[in-house]
N, C-alpha and C positions, 0 to 999 in steps of 0.2 A: 556836704559834698567834700570828698577827700582833698587835702591840700596838694598843690603841685610840688613835686619833689625835684630838687636840683639834679642835674645829670652829673653824677660823681665821676663818670668816665671821662667827661670833658674838662674836669678840674685839672689845674696845673699841679696841684698837690692836695692831699687830704690829711689833716692833722687831728688826731683823736685824743681826747682825755682818756684816762685809763679806768680809774675806779668808778663803777656804775655805767660805763660806756662799753668797754671791752671785756671787763671781768666783774663779777659780783663782789669784788672786794669792798665796795662801799658798805655792804652789809657787815663785813668784818670790822671795818673802821667804826661803823655806828655802834657795834657791840662793845668795842674797846673803849671808845669815848664814853659811852654810858656807864661802864663799870668804873672808870676813873672819876668822872664827874659826880656820879652818885656818891662815891666815897668822899670826895672833897667837899661837896655841898653838905653832906651829913655832918662831917667832922667840924666844919667851919660855921655851921648854922646858916647857910646861904639859902635865901628864899627869893622867888619860888623855886620849886624843885626842877631839876634838869628834865627836859623832854626831847622827843625826837624833833620837834619843831626847832629847838635850839640848834640842833645839828645842821639843819638845812639853812637856818638864818645866819649863823655865826661861824660855823666850822667848815662846812662842805666846800671843797674846792680851794681852800686857802692853805698856805703853808702852815705847818703844824703849830708853831709858836704864835703866829698871827691869829689862828683860830682860838687858842687858849686865851690870849689877851682880849680878843673881841668879845668872847662870851663872858669872861669875868668883868670886863668893863660894863657890859650890859647890866650886870648885877651890882654895879657900883663897888666892886672889889678890886683893889690894887695890890699887887704883890711884886716883889723884885723880879726883873727879867731873868737874872742869873746868867749862866753861860751854857753854850750848846753842849758842853760835856758834863753838865750837872748830872749826878746820879738820879735814878728814877724816884728815890725817896725825898729828894730836895723839894722844899715848898716854894718853888719859884716857877715862873712861866715855863722855863726850859725843863725843869724837873718834872712838872706835870705832863708836858708834851712827851718827854722821854719815857715816862711811866706808861702813857698810852701806847707809845710805839713798841715797848717791850711786850705789852699784852697783844698787840696786833701781830707782831712777828712770831710769838709763841703759837698763836692759833693758825697762822699761815703755814708754819713748818709742821704743825701737827696734822692739819687737815688737808693741806694743799689747796689748789684753786683751779678751776676750769673756766675758759672764756664762755661768754654767752654764745649759744649756738648761732643765733642770727648775726651777731657781730663777727664771729669767726668766719662764717660763710661769706659775708660781705668783704672782709679783709682779704680772704683768699681770692675772691673774684677780682678785686681791684689790683691786687699784687700780680695776678696772672696777666692782667691787661697792661701792666707796666706803669700804673699810676704811682708816683712817689708818695710814700706814706710815712708819717711820723707820729710820735706820741708827745703830748704836752701835759704833764701831770705835776701837781704841786707836791706829790708824795716823794719822800726820800727813799721809799721802798719800790719805786717803779721798776727798776731793773730786775730786782728779785722777783716781783710779781710776774713780769713778762716772761722771765725764764721759767718760773714754776708753772705758768699756764701753757708753756710750749709755743709761744707766739713771737718771741723777740726777733726772729729772723725776718719777719715780714716788714719791719720798720727800719728805715734808713737812719733815722735819728731819734734820740730821746732827750727832751728837755724836761728835767724833773726838779724836785726840790734840792737835790745835790748840786745841780748846775745853777739853779737860781741862787743858792747861797754862795757858791763859788764866784759867780759873775755879778752879784749884787742886783739881781732882778727882783723887782717888786712883785709881791704876791698878787694873784688874781683877786679882785677884778681889774687891776691895772693891766694895760696891754702888753707889758714887758715880755711875759713868757710866751704868748702866742706870736708876738712879733719876732722874738728870738727863734722860735720854732721854724717860722718861714725862712728866716735867714739861714739857719743851719741846713734846712732841706733844699735851699736854693730855689725857692718859689716866690711868686708875687702873691701876697695875701688877697689882693683885689681879683685874682684869678683862681683862688683856692677856697677850700671848704674846711670849716672847723666843726667838730662834733663834740658836744658837751652835755652833761646831765645836771650841772650845777649852775645857779644863777650867776655866781661869781665868775665862772668859766665862760658862760655865754657873754657876759659883759666884757670880759677880757678880749675875747675873739672879735666881738663887734667893734671895740675900741681900736683893735689892731688893724681894722679895715678889711676883714675877710668878706668875700663876695657873698657867701652863704654861711650861716651859723645854724647847724642842725641841733635842735634840742632833743634829747632823749629823756622822756618823762618816766623816771623810775620812782617817783614819789614827790619830786619837787613841785610839780604842778605845771600844766601847760601854760596857763596864764602868766605865772611867775617867770617861766623861761622866756616867753615872748616879751614880757616887760623888760627883761634884762638884755634883750638883743637877739634872741633866736628868731631866725627868719622862717623857720618851719619846725614843727614839733611832731615827733613820732613816739610810739610806745616801745618800739623795738627796731633795730637796724635791719631786720629781715624785710621791712617794708621796701627797702631799696633793691631787693633781689630781682623783682620782676622788671624794674626799670633798667637794670644793668645787664640782664641775661642776653638780650638780643645783640646789643652792641659788643659784648664780650665774645659771643659766638662769631660775629662777623670779623673780629680782629684776630681770632685764633688761627 
């Protein structure tokens, strides 16, 4: 039996993760991480080899350097943290993270990005109905991705990796980023909805006290998202279009 979906039009605000929720940039991130970690693991003789499961378990949804440290710690590898301005060739946590970001940025600028059709349709509908919308993303590339996808104007606020670093916000799964997103948007989390595709993000939103946490299963797994705090899981945000159409028409 289909799950009962929350009424997004009745939410005080809706805050979306970006990569894997609004845009398929999670796939670009995955490719960039794999290229970097395959090289690092081979050169350093790290076993077992890097897999997509490592991305979901240790990297997905976290700030860049936290993801690097988490994965290497799992392999019992300790390297210096370095500094955020380390060059990509530096063999530090920051250097590895910056190497990945250079690969990601190069692909984004070369190929561009388009939003998921279902996500775009839902965002357009909520925006037209006057629901305050925001983005909460661990990525430091969020503003660039939103601009490249042509959807930045739909969102009143963006709390991303740049903001997190500037304001000292802890990485997801800590509640800091989603809590700050609600503050910036001027909404009460207890009356709002968060939308996430990563377990760390679902846990962050749940810990921040959101009324509903919508999990979007793009490969993480519905059970894992629910265990992390998702109150409902869908495979695409177009599932909400039928539940918002009538209400939007009535308010038009």
